[in-house]
C-alpha positions as CSV (number, residue, x, y, z in Angstrom):
1,M,0.0,0.0,0.0
2,R,1.2,3.5,-0.8
3,I,-0.2,6.9,-0.3
4,R,0.0,9.4,-3.2
5,H,-1.6,12.8,-4.1
6,M,-5.1,12.8,-5.5
7,T,-5.5,14.0,-9.1
8,F,-8.6,15.0,-11.1
9,S,-8.8,11.5,-12.5
10,D,-9.5,10.2,-9.0
11,I,-12.7,12.2,-8.6
12,E,-14.9,9.5,-9.8
13,F,-13.5,7.1,-7.2
14,A,-13.8,9.7,-4.5
15,L,-17.4,10.4,-5.4
16,A,-18.2,6.7,-5.5
17,C,-16.8,6.3,-1.9
18,T,-18.8,9.2,-0.5
19,H,-22.0,7.9,-2.1
20,E,-21.4,4.5,-0.7
21,E,-21.2,6.1,2.7
22,G,-24.4,7.9,2.1
23,W,-22.8,11.3,2.2
24,R,-25.3,13.2,0.1
25,S,-23.6,16.7,0.2
26,E,-20.6,15.7,-1.9
27,T,-20.4,16.2,-5.7
28,S,-17.7,16.2,-8.3
29,E,-17.4,20.0,-7.6
30,T,-16.5,19.2,-4.0
31,F,-13.3,17.4,-5.0
32,K,-12.6,19.8,-7.8
33,N,-12.6,22.6,-5.1
34,F,-10.3,20.7,-2.9
35,L,-7.8,20.0,-5.7
36,Q,-7.9,23.6,-6.9
37,Y,-7.5,25.0,-3.4
38,D,-4.6,22.7,-2.4
39,A,-3.9,19.5,-4.4
40,E,-1.0,18.8,-2.0
41,G,-3.4,18.1,0.8
42,C,-5.6,15.6,-1.1
43,F,-4.5,11.9,-0.7
44,I,-5.3,8.5,-2.2
45,A,-4.2,5.2,-0.8
46,E,-3.6,2.6,-3.4
47,E,-2.7,-1.0,-3.7
48,D,-1.5,-2.7,-6.9
49,H,-2.3,0.5,-8.7
50,Q,-5.9,0.5,-7.5
51,A,-7.3,3.2,-5.3
52,I,-8.6,1.9,-2.0
53,G,-9.0,5.0,0.2
54,L,-8.8,8.8,0.4
55,C,-8.4,11.6,2.8
56,V,-8.3,15.4,2.5
57,G,-6.5,18.0,4.6
58,T,-7.5,21.7,4.3
59,H,-5.1,24.2,5.8
60,Y,-6.3,27.6,7.1
61,G,-3.1,29.0,8.4
62,N,-2.4,28.0,12.0
63,W,-5.2,25.5,12.0
64,G,-6.6,23.0,9.5
65,F,-9.5,20.7,8.8
66,L,-9.4,17.0,8.0
67,G,-12.2,15.2,6.1
68,E,-13.3,12.7,3.5
69,L,-11.4,9.9,5.3
70,I,-12.8,6.7,3.6
71,V,-11.4,3.2,3.0
72,I,-13.3,0.9,0.7
73,K,-15.1,-1.8,2.8
74,E,-13.1,-4.8,1.7
75,K,-9.9,-3.1,2.9
76,R,-11.0,-2.0,6.3
77,G,-9.4,-3.2,9.5
78,L,-5.9,-3.3,8.0
79,G,-4.6,0.0,9.3
80,I,-5.1,1.9,6.0
81,G,-7.4,4.5,7.5
82,R,-5.0,5.2,10.3
83,S,-2.1,5.5,7.7
84,L,-4.1,8.0,5.7
85,L,-5.1,9.9,8.9
86,N,-1.5,10.2,10.1
87,H,-0.2,11.1,6.7
88,T,-2.8,14.0,6.4
89,I,-2.1,15.2,10.0
90,V,1.7,15.4,9.2
91,Y,0.9,17.3,6.1
92,L,-1.3,19.9,7.9
93,K,1.3,20.2,10.7
94,D,4.1,20.8,8.1
95,R,1.9,23.6,6.7
96,G,1.8,25.3,10.0
97,S,-1.5,24.0,11.4
98,E,-1.0,23.8,15.1
99,T,-4.6,22.7,15.5
100,V,-6.4,20.1,13.4
101,V,-10.3,19.8,13.5
102,L,-12.6,17.3,12.0
103,D,-16.2,16.0,12.2
104,A,-16.1,12.3,13.1
105,D,-18.8,9.7,12.3
106,L,-19.6,7.8,15.5
107,L,-17.9,4.6,14.3
108,A,-14.7,6.4,13.6
109,V,-14.4,8.2,17.0
110,P,-12.2,5.5,18.6
111,L,-9.7,5.8,15.7
112,Y,-9.4,9.6,16.1
113,E,-9.2,9.3,19.9
114,N,-6.3,6.8,19.5
115,V,-4.2,9.4,17.7
116,G,-5.1,12.2,20.3
117,F,-8.2,13.9,19.0
118,Q,-10.6,15.1,21.7
119,K,-14.4,15.7,21.5
120,I,-15.5,19.3,21.5
121,C,-19.2,19.1,20.8
122,R,-21.8,17.3,18.7
123,S,-22.2,18.3,15.1
124,F,-25.9,17.7,14.2
125,R,-27.3,17.0,10.8
126,F,-30.9,18.1,10.0
127,I,-32.7,17.1,6.8
128,G,-36.2,17.8,5.5
129,R,-38.4,20.2,3.5
130,N,-39.6,23.6,4.6
131,E,-42.0,26.0,3.0
132,G,-39.9,28.9,4.1
133,N,-40.9,32.5,4.2
134,R,-39.6,35.5,2.3
135,S,-38.5,38.6,4.2
136,P,-37.8,42.1,2.9
137,H,-34.7,42.2,5.1
138,V,-33.1,39.4,3.0
139,R,-31.9,39.9,-0.5
140,V,-30.0,38.0,-3.1
141,M,-26.2,38.2,-2.6
142,Q,-24.3,40.2,-5.2
143,A,-20.6,39.9,-6.3
144,D,-20.0,43.3,-4.7
145,D,-21.1,41.8,-1.3
146,L,-18.3,39.2,-1.2
147,D,-15.8,41.4,0.6
148,Q,-18.3,42.1,3.5
149,V,-19.3,38.4,3.5
150,K,-15.6,37.3,3.7
151,N,-15.0,39.6,6.6
152,L,-18.0,38.4,8.5
153,D,-17.1,34.8,7.8
154,K,-13.4,35.3,8.8
155,I,-14.5,36.5,12.3
156,A,-17.1,33.8,12.8
157,F,-15.1,30.8,11.3
158,G,-11.8,32.0,12.6
159,A,-9.9,31.8,9.3
160,D,-10.0,33.0,5.7
161,R,-12.0,30.5,3.6
162,S,-12.9,33.1,0.9
163,F,-11.8,30.6,-1.8
164,F,-14.6,28.3,-0.9
165,L,-17.2,31.1,-0.4
166,K,-16.5,32.5,-3.8
167,R,-16.7,29.0,-5.4
168,I,-20.1,28.3,-3.8
169,F,-21.4,31.7,-4.8
170,N,-20.2,31.4,-8.4
171,L,-21.7,27.9,-8.7
172,H,-25.1,28.7,-7.1
173,P,-25.7,32.4,-6.9
174,E,-29.4,31.8,-6.8
175,Y,-29.0,30.3,-3.3
176,A,-26.8,33.0,-1.9
177,K,-28.6,35.4,0.4
178,V,-27.6,38.3,2.7
179,L,-29.5,39.7,5.7
180,V,-29.4,43.5,5.8
181,S,-29.8,45.4,9.1
182,D,-29.6,49.2,9.2
183,G,-28.2,49.3,5.8
184,E,-25.3,46.9,6.6
185,I,-24.9,43.1,5.9
186,S,-25.3,41.3,9.3
187,G,-25.5,37.8,8.0
188,F,-25.4,35.5,5.0
189,I,-26.2,32.0,3.8
190,L,-24.9,29.9,1.0
191,A,-26.0,26.6,-0.4
192,Q,-25.3,24.1,-3.2
193,K,-26.7,21.1,-4.9
194,G,-25.7,17.8,-3.5
195,Y,-26.9,14.3,-4.4
196,Q,-30.7,14.7,-4.4
197,V,-30.4,17.4,-1.7
198,I,-29.7,21.0,-1.3
199,S,-26.7,21.3,1.1
200,V,-26.9,24.5,3.2
201,G,-23.9,26.3,4.6
202,P,-22.1,28.2,5.7
203,W,-24.7,30.3,7.5
204,I,-23.3,33.2,9.4
205,A,-24.9,36.0,11.4
206,L,-23.7,38.5,14.0
207,D,-24.7,37.6,17.5
208,S,-26.6,40.9,17.7
209,T,-28.9,39.8,14.8
210,E,-32.4,39.5,16.1
211,H,-33.8,37.1,13.5
212,P,-31.0,35.1,11.8
213,E,-33.6,32.5,10.9
214,M,-34.9,34.8,8.2
215,L,-31.9,33.8,6.1
216,F,-32.7,30.1,6.3
217,E,-36.5,30.7,5.7
218,N,-35.8,32.8,2.7
219,L,-33.6,30.1,1.2
220,A,-36.1,27.4,2.1
221,A,-38.8,29.3,0.1
222,E,-36.5,29.1,-3.0
223,V,-36.1,25.3,-2.8
224,K,-39.3,24.2,-1.0
225,D,-39.7,21.2,-3.4
226,S,-36.2,19.8,-2.5
227,D,-34.8,18.2,0.5
228,I,-32.5,20.5,2.6
229,R,-29.5,19.2,4.5
230,I,-27.8,21.3,7.1
231,G,-25.1,20.8,9.7
232,V,-25.3,22.7,13.1
233,L,-22.8,22.7,15.9
234,E,-23.9,22.0,19.5
235,N,-21.8,24.9,20.7
236,N,-24.3,27.3,19.2
237,P,-27.4,26.3,21.2
238,R,-29.4,29.2,19.6
239,A,-28.9,27.6,16.2
240,V,-29.7,24.1,17.4
241,S,-33.0,25.3,19.1
242,M,-33.9,27.2,15.9
243,M,-33.5,24.1,13.7
244,K,-35.3,21.8,16.1
245,A,-38.2,24.3,16.0
246,M,-38.3,24.4,12.2
247,P,-41.3,22.5,10.7
248,F,-40.4,19.2,8.9
249,M,-36.7,19.5,9.6
250,M,-35.7,16.2,11.3
251,N,-32.6,15.7,13.4
252,Q,-31.2,12.9,11.2
253,E,-27.9,12.1,12.9
254,Y,-24.9,13.6,14.6
255,C,-21.1,13.5,14.4
256,W,-18.5,14.6,16.9
257,R,-16.5,17.8,16.3
258,M,-13.1,16.8,17.5
259,V,-9.7,18.6,17.8
260,L,-6.1,17.7,17.9
261,G,-3.6,20.0,19.6
262,G,-3.7,23.7,20.1
263,S,-7.0,25.4,21.0
264,D,-10.4,23.8,21.0
265,S,-12.0,27.1,20.0
266,T,-11.7,28.8,16.7
267,G,-13.7,31.9,15.7
268,R,-17.0,32.8,17.1
269,P,-19.3,29.7,17.4
270,D,-22.2,31.9,18.5
271,Q,-22.1,33.4,15.0
272,V,-22.0,30.1,13.1
273,F,-25.5,28.9,12.5
274,A,-24.5,26.2,10.0
275,I,-21.2,24.7,9.0
276,G,-19.8,24.9,5.5
277,S,-19.4,21.1,5.3
278,G,-18.3,18.2,7.5
279,A,-15.1,17.9,5.4
280,K,-13.7,21.4,5.5
281,G,-15.5,23.2,8.4
């Protein structure tokens, strides 16, 4: 077994792995984005020239996110997942990431704990359909808004992920919304098409925003005939309560947000109403 860098020709394999796991948010664009952001952090495990696993590390300066760790079922239990995990951690550390964060499926928690990861909070997943409600305080995001959106996100998320924000906006501008309060943008929401689902996030709002749910409700009104999937962290209890109160949005499952090294707090969790994804934060 050897670990090499992922290439664009591996996207079909990566997508097949995520669909086999039931991860409906991932599309070919997901892996194109990873490769265009930092191909050096995307890894494939292979045996006899056949791909058997993958993992992606996304660095955000002094901290990084680890995701998409999958080994094909017939090769599990052989230490391949741990090798991919360690390889990706080393890469992120070499890039200067003192802290590594991830969302762990429940079955994978022992693997991560064995290499030193600690639980921070639950990372909930909600799915369903919602009629939504349009608000005059919410409007379609424009390209000129991206600088303000980036600044809001950098404070809330704790790092600059403007590359991914711009990519999502350019792919699906029809789903991009901003909340305007007293003439200023106080929040935003993005979404993209997944596999038979609209994947929502990130969703960011200042803690002083009185009704951040207007962003979600406005987006839901746009896609009311589609399933919506959204990830919400337990360390924003306001966001969790909000989603649990939403009609027809079911708490489908949860992962564990986990951290290795450094600080267990990045950004402003109280301003993060939905994560961008379970693979890159």
